[in-house]
C-alpha positions, 0 to 999 in steps of 0.5 A: 407803511400799509393802510387799512383797507375798507370795503365801501360796500361793507354794511353791517347786518344790524344796519341793514335790519335796523338793529333787529336780530329776528324776523317778525315771522318764522321763515325757512330758507326754502320759503318761496315769495313773489312780489305783489306790488312795487317797493314804496318810494323812499324804501331802503336800498336792500328792500328795493333790491329784494323787490326788484329781484322778486319782480324779475325772477318770479317765485324765489326762496329766501336762500335764492334771494340771499345768494343773488344779492350776496346778503346773509340769509339772516338779513334776508329773512328779516327783510322778507318778513318785513315785506310780507308784513307790509304785503309787498311780498306774498307766498304763492298759493298752490291751490290752482296746481293741485292734482285731482283726488282720483290721481292721488288715490291711484298713486297711493294705491300703487305705493301700497301695492309695492313689495315691502 
């Protein structure tokens, strides 16, 4: 006689997301996020895991978070959107890393000079 085996770590996606199917904002798998603050005390375990991962690793994409935590990307999108809404996660601003306009113009001129 065989017993049915249950994975103790198996939690349905709708339980992890509070029954929601869609994130509150449009996120791609390549959307980068960084932790801005610590998780709220009493936060759900998945939220704490996402926040701890982003705090340790720096800027991560939604796909990377899903891979590191072994969660479905659809669940991670909802969790990340919630954390962005509460301002615990933010997208990094690349403003300080922008190249000078002169360099961009030189690159553009070089590309235009290439034979077609």
